Wavefront OBJ file of the C-alpha trace (Angstrom):
o trace
v 96.803 -1.346 210.288
v 99.076 0.674 208.166
v 97.173 2.989 206.758
v 95.430 3.380 210.826
v 99.158 4.017 211.665
v 99.954 6.457 208.640
v 96.362 8.354 209.021
v 97.444 9.148 212.826
v 100.755 10.483 212.629
v 100.655 12.040 209.226
v 97.031 13.132 209.190
v 96.425 17.016 207.352
v 94.344 18.305 210.276
v 93.749 21.387 211.041
v 96.609 24.054 212.942
v 95.544 26.494 215.672
v 95.969 29.870 215.622
v 97.012 30.875 219.413
v 97.061 34.283 221.143
v 95.508 37.100 220.370
v 96.333 38.429 216.987
v 95.542 42.295 216.368
v 99.033 42.898 214.282
v 98.354 46.202 213.753
v 97.917 47.111 217.150
v 101.390 46.315 217.513
v 102.678 47.989 214.333
v 100.745 51.376 215.593
v 101.245 50.759 219.628
v 97.707 52.002 219.971
v 97.995 52.779 223.816
v 100.716 55.554 222.454
v 99.106 56.543 219.483
v 95.528 57.237 221.780
v 98.002 58.360 224.422
v 95.052 58.291 227.285
v 95.482 57.092 230.449
v 93.182 56.391 233.542
v 92.754 54.561 236.105
v 90.755 52.080 236.191
v 87.396 50.678 238.083
v 85.211 47.402 238.071
v 82.289 47.982 235.953
v 83.530 49.660 232.634
v 81.123 50.040 230.169
v 81.298 51.340 226.688
v 78.684 52.277 224.904
v 76.506 50.044 227.615
v 78.643 47.268 226.644
v 80.261 45.837 230.039
v 83.987 45.025 230.632
v 84.272 42.880 233.564
v 86.851 42.638 236.032
v 88.653 39.199 235.095
v 89.072 40.108 231.834
v 91.112 43.732 232.789
v 93.158 41.764 235.413
v 94.427 38.925 233.027
v 95.402 41.119 230.651
v 97.023 43.318 233.406
v 98.866 40.681 234.719
v 100.078 39.501 231.100
v 101.075 42.824 229.855
v 102.837 42.827 233.763
v 104.838 39.160 233.164
v 106.121 40.271 229.822
v 107.963 43.170 231.251
v 109.054 41.617 233.988
v 110.553 38.851 231.518
v 111.980 41.676 229.753
v 114.043 43.399 232.102
v 115.527 39.895 233.513
v 116.243 38.117 236.787
v 118.820 40.312 238.263
v 116.621 43.996 237.678
v 116.128 46.593 240.208
v 112.669 46.947 240.555
v 112.246 49.191 243.010
v 110.562 51.766 241.349
v 107.840 49.076 239.319
v 104.803 50.395 239.952
v 102.482 47.158 238.804
v 98.896 50.033 238.702
v 100.212 50.994 235.487
v 100.020 47.852 233.679
v 95.949 47.940 235.224
v 95.510 51.271 233.632
v 97.347 49.838 230.194
v 94.923 47.409 230.144
v 92.132 49.263 231.077
v 93.221 51.891 228.388
v 93.809 48.524 225.695
v 90.356 47.005 226.410
v 88.651 49.914 225.942
v 90.069 50.943 222.619
v 89.224 46.867 221.398
v 85.534 47.514 222.151
v 85.320 50.682 220.299
v 87.002 49.346 217.465
v 84.598 46.137 217.438
v 81.332 48.400 217.674
v 82.541 50.351 214.749
v 83.354 47.372 212.807
v 79.922 45.847 213.744
v 77.951 48.892 212.759
v 79.795 49.463 209.863
v 78.384 45.578 208.522
v 81.938 43.792 208.315
v 81.452 40.353 208.957
v 84.308 37.430 209.108
v 82.928 34.093 206.917
v 83.781 30.707 209.039
v 85.910 29.977 206.063
v 88.616 32.680 207.027
v 88.293 31.735 210.355
v 89.244 28.493 209.128
v 92.100 29.632 207.225
v 93.615 31.390 209.981
v 93.275 28.102 211.965
v 95.144 25.856 209.295
v 97.872 28.722 209.618
v 99.190 27.731 212.418
v 101.768 26.042 214.233
v 101.882 26.224 217.928
v 99.654 23.160 218.175
v 102.088 20.865 216.056
v 103.616 17.949 216.973
v 106.340 17.433 214.157
v 105.037 19.679 212.001
v 101.406 17.939 212.165
v 98.388 19.168 214.109
v 97.803 17.124 216.890
v 95.051 17.506 218.874
v 95.587 16.649 222.234
v 98.345 19.498 222.565
v 95.571 21.937 221.200
v 93.208 21.044 223.532
v 95.734 21.019 226.258
v 96.899 24.306 225.523
v 93.566 25.588 224.853
v 92.425 24.511 228.105
v 95.435 25.946 230.006
v 94.539 29.704 228.367
v 90.861 29.175 229.662
v 89.386 28.644 226.087
v 86.886 26.265 224.186
v 86.859 25.514 220.740
v 83.699 27.676 220.212
v 85.079 30.582 222.154
v 88.600 30.667 220.904
v 86.631 30.364 217.328
v 84.708 33.310 218.522
v 88.266 35.163 219.459
v 89.484 34.624 216.430
v 86.654 36.089 214.736
v 86.591 39.259 216.536
v 90.511 39.406 216.078
v 90.154 38.937 212.335
v 87.495 41.638 212.055
v 89.426 44.275 214.419
v 92.221 43.575 211.298
v 90.348 44.275 208.562
v 89.244 47.647 210.164
v 92.797 48.776 211.096
v 94.309 47.425 207.835
v 92.067 50.328 206.137
v 94.400 52.470 207.671
v 97.943 51.278 207.372
v 97.376 49.946 203.383
v 95.716 53.884 203.042
v 98.307 56.219 203.989
v 99.705 58.082 201.347
v 102.181 60.824 200.674
v 102.369 63.763 197.378
v 105.196 64.113 195.721
v 105.520 68.040 197.093
v 106.128 66.360 200.658
v 108.856 64.095 199.481
v 111.118 66.440 197.811
v 110.561 69.367 200.777
v 111.730 66.469 203.409
v 114.502 65.138 201.099
v 115.588 69.002 201.081
v 116.121 68.894 204.617
v 117.527 65.599 205.386
v 120.188 66.533 202.611
v 120.551 70.124 203.266
v 124.307 71.138 203.101
v 125.802 73.945 205.818
v 129.250 75.754 204.947
v 130.450 76.893 208.560
v 133.713 77.620 210.548
v 134.323 76.958 214.023
v 136.449 77.821 216.731
v 137.151 75.615 220.339
v 138.540 77.511 222.984
v 140.753 74.963 224.902
v 140.746 74.548 228.511
v 143.861 73.889 229.549
v 144.759 77.416 228.576
v 146.555 79.140 230.974
v 145.236 76.475 234.103
v 148.890 76.013 234.912
v 149.065 80.155 235.753
v 145.713 80.022 238.255
v 146.591 80.644 241.374
v 143.688 79.003 243.958
v 144.165 80.504 247.595
v 143.844 78.131 250.544
v 140.641 80.282 251.665
v 139.090 79.918 248.445
v 139.390 75.961 248.822
v 138.098 76.174 252.136
v 135.213 78.135 251.067
v 134.281 74.987 248.700
v 134.812 72.698 250.719
v 132.834 73.912 253.407
v 129.412 74.700 250.370
v 130.319 71.344 248.984
v 130.199 68.786 251.867
v 128.119 66.146 250.470
v 130.731 66.105 247.641
v 133.407 64.963 249.960
v 131.058 61.982 251.685
v 132.626 59.086 251.793
v 130.282 55.863 251.387
v 129.806 53.222 253.812
v 132.614 50.787 253.500
v 133.601 47.052 254.409
v 136.418 44.925 253.946
v 135.421 41.293 253.685
v 137.225 37.890 253.515
v 136.174 34.784 251.531
v 136.797 31.163 250.908
v 135.743 30.387 246.815
v 135.017 27.478 245.157
v 136.321 27.502 241.677
v 134.714 24.190 239.752
v 137.010 25.483 236.391
v 139.694 24.436 238.906
v 138.456 20.835 239.954
v 138.984 19.777 236.444
v 142.487 18.709 237.143
v 141.507 16.769 240.252
v 139.167 14.675 238.196
v 140.912 11.739 235.851
v 138.921 9.483 232.629
v 140.156 6.097 231.621
v 140.335 5.454 228.063
v 137.801 2.550 228.984
v 135.861 4.787 230.185
v 135.593 7.192 227.124
v 135.516 4.665 224.631
v 132.438 3.298 226.926
v 130.574 6.655 226.192
v 131.529 6.438 222.023
v 129.862 2.935 221.924
v 126.934 4.541 223.368
v 126.717 7.349 221.204
v 127.080 5.340 218.490
v 124.303 3.239 219.616
v 122.069 6.092 220.074
v 122.868 7.418 216.627
v 122.470 4.315 215.172
v 118.801 4.356 217.100
v 117.975 7.043 215.265
v 118.776 5.964 211.602
v 115.582 6.362 209.881
v 114.294 3.849 206.874
v 111.733 4.616 204.634
v 109.728 1.646 203.739
v 107.172 1.280 200.624
v 105.148 -1.632 200.321
v 102.396 -4.101 198.889
v 99.996 -5.701 201.005
v 97.904 -8.828 200.122
v 95.494 -8.694 203.061
v 94.713 -12.482 203.975
v 91.307 -12.618 206.737
v 92.144 -16.671 207.814
v 94.241 -19.657 206.945
v 92.205 -20.785 204.321
v 92.964 -17.088 202.230
v 96.949 -17.465 203.518
v 98.112 -19.749 200.693
v 96.094 -17.526 198.189
v 97.559 -14.123 199.638
v 101.033 -15.876 199.335
v 100.765 -17.039 196.294
v 99.934 -13.976 194.745
v 102.702 -12.089 196.449
v 105.333 -14.493 194.745
v 103.831 -13.678 191.435
v 104.313 -10.228 192.391
v 107.707 -11.033 193.628
v 108.794 -12.029 190.329
v 107.032 -9.301 188.237
v 109.323 -6.806 190.529
v 112.933 -9.605 189.770
v 112.098 -8.893 186.082
v 112.156 -5.358 186.332
v 108.607 -4.053 186.369
v 108.053 -0.883 188.678
v 106.723 -1.428 192.314
v 105.356 1.669 192.629
v 102.884 0.652 189.555
v 102.138 -3.020 190.948
v 101.350 -0.893 194.348
v 99.066 0.910 192.945
v 97.532 -1.644 191.014
v 97.817 -5.003 193.783
v 98.051 -3.876 197.289
v 95.221 -3.529 199.411
v 96.730 -1.032 201.649
v 94.613 1.521 199.845
v 95.853 4.446 201.278
v 99.488 3.466 200.103
v 98.421 2.369 197.321
v 97.816 6.194 195.904
v 101.558 7.039 196.661
v 103.780 4.018 195.135
v 103.381 2.399 198.947
v 104.834 4.846 200.573
v 104.289 4.170 204.717
v 106.864 6.828 205.560
v 110.233 6.763 207.838
v 110.652 4.408 210.937
v 113.846 4.642 213.555
v 112.544 0.433 213.899
v 109.452 0.581 216.312
v 106.860 1.859 214.186
v 105.882 -1.366 212.415
v 104.808 -4.906 213.551
v 108.206 -6.419 214.116
v 108.141 -8.922 211.235
v 107.956 -5.988 208.741
v 110.985 -4.269 211.109
v 113.256 -6.979 210.891
v 112.804 -7.873 206.958
v 113.291 -3.654 206.367
v 116.809 -3.770 208.426
v 117.676 -6.322 205.956
v 117.571 -4.801 203.260
v 120.239 -2.057 201.273
v 118.239 1.179 199.747
v 116.223 0.242 196.644
v 116.351 -3.643 197.185
v 112.596 -5.525 197.261
v 111.917 -8.315 199.974
v 110.812 -11.703 199.838
v 107.199 -12.410 200.698
v 107.225 -11.468 204.358
v 103.650 -12.937 206.982
v 102.511 -10.685 209.527
v 99.169 -10.480 211.318
v 97.726 -8.327 208.463
v 98.500 -10.735 205.984
v 101.341 -11.078 203.386
v 103.690 -7.921 202.589
v 106.462 -7.400 199.656
v 108.641 -4.277 201.329
v 111.219 -2.233 199.827
v 113.503 -0.005 201.761
v 113.022 3.738 199.661
v 116.036 5.171 201.191
v 118.000 5.346 204.391
v 118.703 8.831 206.360
v 121.734 7.658 209.190
v 123.571 10.631 211.000
v 127.347 10.172 210.321
v 129.279 8.778 212.953
v 132.730 10.357 213.337
v 135.679 8.192 214.620
v 137.039 7.453 217.637
v 139.860 9.598 217.633
v 138.348 12.757 216.243
v 135.598 12.281 219.272
v 137.819 11.478 222.061
v 138.888 14.545 223.321
v 135.165 16.004 223.694
v 133.686 13.026 225.045
v 136.591 12.996 227.864
v 135.488 16.672 228.311
v 131.965 15.494 228.945
v 132.801 13.178 231.478
v 135.030 15.132 233.451
v 132.314 17.823 233.236
v 129.546 15.598 235.240
v 132.324 14.206 237.610
v 133.549 17.862 238.363
v 129.407 18.879 238.188
v 128.964 16.296 241.173
v 132.237 17.349 242.976
v 131.503 21.165 242.496
v 127.837 20.617 244.347
v 129.253 18.101 246.603
v 132.000 20.704 248.028
v 129.104 23.582 247.716
v 126.968 21.799 249.879
v 129.975 21.152 252.369
v 130.889 24.282 252.337
v 127.975 25.998 253.073
v 127.262 23.640 255.887
v 130.908 24.409 257.508
v 130.329 27.637 257.140
v 126.958 27.827 258.799
v 128.310 26.368 262.221
v 131.374 28.260 261.985
v 132.098 31.716 263.620
v 134.712 32.464 261.150
v 136.106 31.129 257.930
v 138.899 29.417 259.669
v 137.305 26.070 260.133
v 135.968 25.656 256.672
v 139.361 26.573 255.013
v 141.419 24.204 256.841
v 138.697 21.510 256.200
v 138.134 22.097 252.796
v 141.857 22.944 251.900
v 140.995 26.613 250.768
v 142.755 29.522 251.297
v 141.460 32.650 252.919
v 141.298 35.606 250.713
v 140.711 39.540 251.517
v 139.656 42.262 249.936
v 140.275 45.980 249.957
v 137.656 48.613 251.245
v 134.727 48.777 248.955
v 130.859 50.514 249.496
v 128.034 49.675 247.643
v 128.733 50.885 244.625
v 131.196 47.733 244.422
v 134.837 47.062 244.285
v 137.201 45.271 242.446
v 137.211 41.680 241.829
v 135.154 39.639 244.008
v 133.413 42.585 245.380
v 132.402 44.105 241.904
v 129.673 40.821 241.977
v 126.496 42.145 243.296
v 125.356 39.381 245.002
v 128.541 39.828 247.144
v 127.680 43.770 247.135
v 124.674 42.941 248.984
v 125.124 40.354 251.282
v 128.511 42.548 252.706
v 125.997 45.276 253.710
v 123.146 42.675 255.119
v 122.097 43.341 258.669
v 123.158 39.370 259.497
v 126.370 39.883 257.704
v 127.264 43.107 258.921
v 125.759 43.408 261.848
v 125.957 40.187 263.605
v 129.317 39.353 261.650
v 128.153 35.945 260.709
v 129.732 33.902 257.754
v 126.778 33.893 254.555
v 125.486 31.641 252.893
v 126.714 30.488 249.904
v 126.814 32.731 247.112
v 127.122 32.255 243.494
v 129.283 34.428 241.759
v 128.820 32.904 238.064
v 128.219 29.585 236.349
v 131.694 28.539 237.819
v 132.559 30.574 241.114
v 130.879 30.117 244.736
v 132.166 32.177 248.102
v 131.078 32.677 251.627
v 132.028 35.652 252.685
v 132.482 37.286 256.156
v 132.910 40.743 257.114
v 136.493 41.642 258.912
v 135.805 45.327 259.201
v 133.069 48.525 258.793
v 133.226 52.115 258.168
v 130.485 54.422 258.431
v 129.562 57.302 255.807
v 132.615 60.037 256.840
v 133.353 63.069 255.603
v 136.553 63.263 254.006
v 139.395 65.606 255.855
v 140.151 68.633 253.966
v 143.367 67.780 253.474
v 142.442 64.282 251.436
v 140.643 66.705 249.036
v 142.625 69.786 248.912
v 144.141 68.651 245.819
v 140.934 67.456 243.853
v 138.965 71.100 245.228
v 142.142 73.224 243.466
v 142.012 71.039 240.166
v 137.847 71.468 240.300
v 138.140 75.811 240.593
v 141.269 75.797 238.253
v 138.798 74.350 235.533
v 135.987 76.481 236.375
v 138.249 79.336 235.969
v 139.548 78.162 232.882
v 136.209 77.480 231.757
v 134.723 80.693 232.498
v 137.425 82.310 230.988
v 136.662 80.245 227.782
v 133.358 81.765 228.055
v 134.095 85.300 228.400
v 136.671 85.108 225.687
v 134.070 83.098 223.332
v 131.457 85.502 223.694
v 133.736 88.166 223.061
v 134.658 86.655 219.708
v 130.733 86.424 219.021
v 130.275 90.665 220.053
v 133.258 91.126 217.383
v 131.911 88.653 214.476
v 128.548 90.000 215.155
v 130.241 93.917 214.698
v 131.674 93.136 211.203
v 135.312 92.710 213.315
v 137.752 90.794 211.842
v 139.308 88.863 214.595
v 142.219 86.954 213.104
v 145.047 88.685 214.786
v 142.580 88.331 218.558
v 142.562 84.453 217.671
v 146.256 84.062 216.745
v 147.300 86.196 219.605
v 145.637 83.286 221.773
v 146.878 80.547 219.781
v 143.761 79.488 217.840
v 142.498 79.129 214.332
v 139.381 78.541 212.653
v 138.552 75.279 211.686
v 136.605 75.089 208.245
v 133.886 72.873 206.756
v 131.733 72.965 203.605
v 128.741 71.392 202.347
v 128.308 69.337 205.313
v 124.965 67.636 206.010
v 123.311 66.263 209.253
v 125.071 62.981 209.934
v 128.306 63.919 209.064
v 130.306 62.161 210.832
v 133.659 65.166 210.896
v 131.542 67.085 213.551
v 130.770 67.073 216.950
v 127.036 66.358 217.224
v 126.508 68.935 219.499
v 128.674 71.578 216.937
v 126.356 70.027 214.142
v 123.037 70.606 215.801
v 123.884 74.123 216.959
v 124.974 74.974 212.889
v 121.209 73.431 211.806
v 119.075 75.084 214.334
v 120.467 78.418 213.056
v 118.429 80.416 210.735
v 120.272 80.526 207.145
v 122.187 84.003 206.740
v 121.093 86.495 205.159
v 123.139 87.267 201.582
v 126.478 88.706 202.256
v 126.106 87.833 205.894
v 126.627 85.207 208.672
v 125.250 83.201 211.816
v 127.258 83.665 215.170
v 126.829 81.301 217.915
v 128.430 80.195 220.726
v 127.666 77.158 222.811
v 129.585 74.943 225.557
v 130.397 71.400 225.161
v 129.426 68.456 227.662
v 133.498 68.544 228.163
v 133.764 72.328 229.396
v 134.917 73.757 226.251
v 133.819 76.878 224.734
v 132.649 76.958 220.770
v 132.273 79.773 218.730
v 130.175 78.487 214.604
v 129.848 80.751 212.396
v 127.294 79.669 209.421
v 128.317 81.185 206.039
v 125.833 79.508 203.839
v 123.219 76.374 203.452
v 122.251 75.057 200.493
v 118.572 72.823 200.032
v 118.689 69.107 199.519
v 117.202 67.735 196.121
v 115.799 64.330 194.791
v 119.191 63.580 192.950
v 121.019 63.209 196.553
v 118.918 60.661 197.311
v 120.599 57.154 197.268
v 119.327 54.250 195.788
v 116.207 53.098 197.930
v 116.113 56.207 200.321
v 113.221 57.455 197.824
v 111.162 54.565 198.543
v 112.369 54.484 202.232
v 110.810 57.451 203.282
v 107.726 57.090 201.268
v 107.121 54.448 202.977
v 107.785 56.145 206.453
v 105.441 59.153 205.422
v 102.548 56.689 204.591
v 102.953 54.865 208.334
v 103.140 58.242 209.725
v 100.371 59.682 208.417
v 98.125 56.011 208.911
v 99.004 56.410 211.988
v 97.758 59.846 212.181
v 94.501 58.693 210.459
v 93.978 56.242 213.097
v 94.646 58.163 216.042
v 92.006 60.623 214.700
v 89.551 57.574 214.037
v 90.268 56.473 218.047
v 89.613 60.047 219.449
v 86.779 60.276 217.126
v 84.858 57.203 218.864
v 86.148 57.725 222.142
v 84.453 61.592 221.848
v 81.484 60.293 221.058
v 81.122 57.278 223.087
v 79.706 56.530 226.542
v 82.642 55.201 228.524
v 81.629 54.998 232.368
v 82.972 53.286 235.142
v 86.514 55.355 235.045
v 87.944 58.819 235.575
v 88.212 60.891 232.839
v 91.537 60.476 231.339
v 94.351 62.904 231.697
v 95.048 63.895 227.898
v 98.447 63.706 227.101
v 100.313 64.155 223.774
v 101.056 61.811 220.822
l 1 2 3 4 5 6 7 8 9 10 11 12 13 14 15 16 17 18 19 20 21 22 23 24 25 26 27 28 29 30 31 32 33 34 35 36 37 38 39 40 41 42 43 44 45 46 47 48 49 50 51 52 53 54 55 56 57 58 59 60 61 62 63 64 65 66 67 68 69 70 71 72 73 74 75 76 77 78 79 80 81 82 83 84 85 86 87 88 89 90 91 92 93 94 95 96 97 98 99 100 101 102 103 104 105 106 107 108 109 110 111 112 113 114 115 116 117 118 119 120 121 122 123 124 125 126 127 128 129 130 131 132 133 134 135 136 137 138 139 140 141 142 143 144 145 146 147 148 149 150 151 152 153 154 155 156 157 158 159 160 161 162 163 164 165 166 167 168 169 170 171 172 173 174 175 176 177 178 179 180 181 182 183 184 185 186 187 188 189 190 191 192 193 194 195 196 197 198 199 200 201 202 203 204 205 206 207 208 209 210 211 212 213 214 215 216 217 218 219 220 221 222 223 224 225 226 227 228 229 230 231 232 233 234 235 236 237 238 239 240 241 242 243 244 245 246 247 248 249 250 251 252 253 254 255 256 257 258 259 260 261 262 263 264 265 266 267 268 269 270 271 272 273 274 275 276 277 278 279 280 281 282 283 284 285 286 287 288 289 290 291 292 293 294 295 296 297 298 299 300 301 302 303 304 305 306 307 308 309 310 311 312 313 314 315 316 317 318 319 320 321 322 323 324 325 326 327 328 329 330 331 332 333 334 335 336 337 338 339 340 341 342 343 344 345 346 347 348 349 350 351 352 353 354 355 356 357 358 359 360 361 362 363 364 365 366 367 368 369 370 371 372 373 374 375 376 377 378 379 380 381 382 383 384 385 386 387 388 389 390 391 392 393 394 395 396 397 398 399 400 401 402 403 404 405 406 407 408 409 410 411 412 413 414 415 416 417 418 419 420 421 422 423 424 425 426 427 428 429 430 431 432 433 434 435 436 437 438 439 440 441 442 443 444 445 446 447 448 449 450 451 452 453 454 455 456 457 458 459 460 461 462 463 464 465 466 467 468 469 470 471 472 473 474 475 476 477 478 479 480 481 482 483 484 485 486 487 488 489 490 491 492 493 494 495 496 497 498 499 500 501 502 503 504 505 506 507 508 509 510 511 512 513 514 515 516 517 518 519 520 521 522 523 524 525 526 527 528 529 530 531 532 533 534 535 536 537 538 539 540 541 542 543 544 545 546 547 548 549 550 551 552 553 554 555 556 557 558 559 560 561 562 563 564 565 566 567 568 569 570 571 572 573 574 575 576 577 578 579 580 581 582 583 584 585 586 587 588 589 590 591 592 593 594 595 596 597 598 599 600 601 602 603 604 605 606 607 608 609 610 611 612 613 614 615 616 617 618 619 620 621 622 623 624 625 626 627 628 629 630 631 632 633 634 635 636 637
């Protein structure tokens, strides 16, 4: 009996590898590498091998669901185009079939032993770390596979992996390539730059009313106020309800006792036994006598495992010193469990009679969860009990508020009945406002036809895990152009900034022109209160430099001897910057940090492998006869 229990619960059976396993597809992104997109149709054929519509639709749906799950529940799907996933599915299936045919034509094979090894490496069909046949059968059926069809799938995918590995593991890089890239990565440039500030002279720039009016008329959309609403709302705050709920110490102690009982029920005891089988009543007396003799030898100090191996009729456990594993109190027959409960770790029982014969039982070890004292658990248990009560209260009031709001023309009656305060918002548009008006669910409800046009109360709106509201639109404004007087000051600031930017640009271009002519501009800069900033031996990633300036500096050609390179640029902030590149020193291998060369070699090797694979796929597709779809539009890799 115990041997059967152990075999059913602890036997080592095959683990099943689930899902499509094309690791290198994931590494290289085959769809991206090949870079072809086409419109799929039914009846696709690749060298006379048909790819049926069901395969296409199944893969397309899986890709769609994976994409949507990554976006999350609140994602904007207005521009979502599901047809792209079907196109990608067609690409992938064609590429798989081309690779499969190439592998077969090359004489590549996968042994049944290799497939079995893949099956044994899975964890998806295990229960408590052990393969479970029922679980594997159910999951395979849910995926539309039989055991044989799944083995065939694994065989095909293993074959493809072998082919793909030939490319992923054979990329290489020469020392010259590494040295060349190191010279670029660690290249150092010395330069100086001067920044022409925007606020220089801004206060002295006069903007006329005519200029303001002209700008206003030419940029009307810029001054259009969005559609806006004002709302009133009632709010249920779950956190505030904790103050309304009280929990007695008696309730807390009851919860603690239940927790202790639960922990005790989870206590695991590891048992070993020596079994003396007794097929009938006549054999029982002999078994009992034999057990008593072995018990006496154990009491005299002989080793339990040794005696179990020699005398136990449970041959399976006898090989392991009589070990029959763990129990929480219900794995073995009642007499066995009762005797085990009475033992301390290391103790051995008197002979115990069960329906299977006579046992001598040893408690090997006990795994019990340490139970904290009541005082240490009291606060958390009280909070947990309160949380349960508050959840019920919150749910009840939410349902009541939703019903009252539906039955009322405004929020007065629901507020009075539930003792809630009516809150009011400022104006806000579809882009949201402050406080409750920043919640997207509230914004959407405020501008819905039913709430906005018919002025009905909303349904209950969940703001977050602890707050729900009901809203009512009090006022509504359609989009309109702000009056000139309201935006006059804003326009004046904008025009001043434009003038300053233009002045900075013109002055900057003068500096560039003067430097290119070999003039000394120090006095010109001094007159404007400007000065050069000098930076020496700067690398591309130097954090001291504005990235836009650094990009400009490293895009300039290397200056000739005794000369410089000059360039002007406008930053996103509107400032105009003049840079003067003075010298360039290439990096060397010695500039590399520890581990950088290895990482660089690995990266270049991967790129080489990717390019080789891309060429291989292009060759396969060019030679193949693919029918049933439009010609792909070539895209850059």
